[in-house]
C-alpha positions in Angstrom: -18.9 -4.6 29.2 -17.2 -2.1 26.9 -17.3 -2.4 23.1 -13.7 -3.7 23.2 -14.2 -6.4 25.8 -14.2 -9.2 23.1 -11.4 -7.9 20.9 -8.4 -9.5 19.3 -5.9 -7.5 17.2 -2.6 -7.5 15.4 -0.5 -4.4 14.7 2.5 -4.0 12.4 4.8 -1.0 11.7 5.0 -1.0 7.9 8.0 0.9 6.5 6.0 2.6 3.7 3.7 5.6 3.4 0.0 5.1 4.1 -0.8 5.5 0.3 1.2 2.4 -0.5 -0.2 0.4 2.4 -3.7 1.4 1.3 -3.0 0.4 -2.3 -1.8 -3.1 -1.1 -4.8 -3.5 1.1 -7.3 -2.6 -1.6 -5.6 -4.0 -4.7 -3.5 -7.0 -3.6 -5.7 -8.7 -1.0 -5.4 -12.0 -2.8 -1.7 -12.0 -2.1 -1.7 -11.3 1.7 -5.2 -11.9 3.2 -4.8 -15.5 4.4 -1.8 -17.4 5.8 0.2 -19.2 3.2 0.0 -21.9 1.9 -3.6 -20.9 1.8 -4.6 -18.4 -0.9 -7.4 -15.8 -1.0 -9.7 -15.2 -3.9 -11.5 -11.9 -3.8 -15.0 -12.4 -5.1 -16.2 -8.8 -4.6 -15.1 -5.7 -2.7 -17.7 -3.0 -3.1 -16.0 -0.5 -0.8 -18.8 1.7 0.3 -21.1 1.5 3.3 -23.5 -1.4 2.7 -21.3 -2.8 -0.2 -20.5 -6.5 -0.4 -17.2 -8.0 0.9 -16.7 -11.6 -0.2 -13.5 -13.5 -0.1 -12.9 -17.2 -0.5 -9.9 -19.0 1.0 -8.5 -22.1 -0.7 -6.2 -24.5 1.2 -3.3 -26.5 -0.3 -5.2 -29.8 0.1 -8.3 -28.6 -1.7 -10.0 -27.2 1.4 -12.4 -24.3 0.7 -13.6 -21.8 3.3 -16.7 -20.9 1.3 -17.0 -17.2 0.8 -16.4 -15.1 3.9 -19.4 -12.9 3.3 -20.1 -9.5 4.8 -20.6 -5.9 4.2 -18.6 -2.7 4.6 -19.9 -0.4 7.3 -17.3 2.4 6.9 -14.6 3.3 4.4 -12.3 6.2 5.0 -9.6 5.9 2.3 -6.0 5.5 3.7 -7.3 5.6 7.3 -10.0 3.1 8.3 -12.2 0.3 7.0 -14.9 -1.4 9.0 -16.5 -4.6 7.9 -18.9 -7.1 9.5 -20.3 -10.5 8.8 -23.6 -9.7 10.6 -25.1 -9.0 7.2 -24.7 -10.2 3.7 -25.1 -7.7 0.8 -28.6 -6.1 0.7 -28.7 -6.0 4.5 -29.6 -9.6 4.7 -29.1 -10.7 8.4 -26.8 -13.7 8.9 -25.3 -15.3 12.0 -22.7 -12.8 13.2 -19.2 -13.7 14.3 -17.2 -10.5 14.2 -16.8 -6.9 13.1 -13.3 -6.1 11.7 -11.7 -2.7 12.0 -8.6 -2.1 9.7 -6.7 1.1 10.5 -3.8 2.9 8.8 -2.0 5.7 10.8 1.1 7.7 10.1 4.1 6.6 12.3 7.3 8.4 11.5 7.8 7.8 7.7 5.9 4.6 7.9 2.4 3.3 8.6 1.0 1.7 11.7 -1.4 -1.0 10.4 -3.8 -2.6 12.8 -6.4 -5.3 12.2 -8.9 -5.6 15.0 -11.6 -8.3 15.3 -14.5 -7.4 17.7 -16.7 -10.4 18.6 -20.3 -10.4 19.8 -19.6 -12.4 22.9 -17.0 -14.3 24.9 -17.8 -17.6 23.2 -17.1 -16.1 19.7 -13.8 -14.6 20.9 -12.8 -17.9 22.5 -13.7 -19.8 19.3 -11.7 -17.4 17.2 -8.7 -17.8 19.5 -9.0 -21.6 19.3 -9.3 -21.4 15.5 -5.8 -19.9 15.6 -6.4 -16.2 15.5 -2.9 -15.2 16.5 -0.9 -17.6 14.4 -3.1 -16.9 11.4 -3.6 -13.1 11.7 0.0 -12.6 12.8 1.1 -14.4 9.6 -1.4 -12.4 7.5 -0.1 -9.1 9.0 3.5 -10.2 8.3 2.6 -11.0 4.7 0.9 -7.6 4.4 3.9 -5.8 5.8 6.3 -7.6 3.5 4.2 -7.0 0.4 3.9 -3.3 1.3 7.6 -2.9 1.7 8.3 -4.9 -1.5 5.8 -2.7 -3.4 7.4 0.5 -2.0 10.9 -0.7 -3.1 9.7 -1.3 -6.6 7.7 1.9 -6.9 
């Protein structure tokens, strides 16, 4: 199977330059990263290969996702970020679920934003679909787009 056989993704055309989309992605993650009424709490974002990525999601009824813990594999500012949950910080192996590729590309005067989740196997992909990948990630991408465009209007 190819590397993209177990892939789910969402794409949005954001009506802002890449620099603004990048700033929203890096600086305002707590405002768009999970579908409302849930909220995200960024614990750490050490944006360098091997650096820790940890975000906790809080539900309106007191539910807590526990930290979504992983590391950055690649960071190309304003272009591409790759993270995985196969490792915790310090290259400590943990049970893997996915690798996420976030891309930012020029499209006209805007930015094509894509979030892609690559899973290790068919079972993980199916589980993510059943967890509500598309409703959740679609809402996340819509929130990201709206925040980018609001940030551009106020810039």
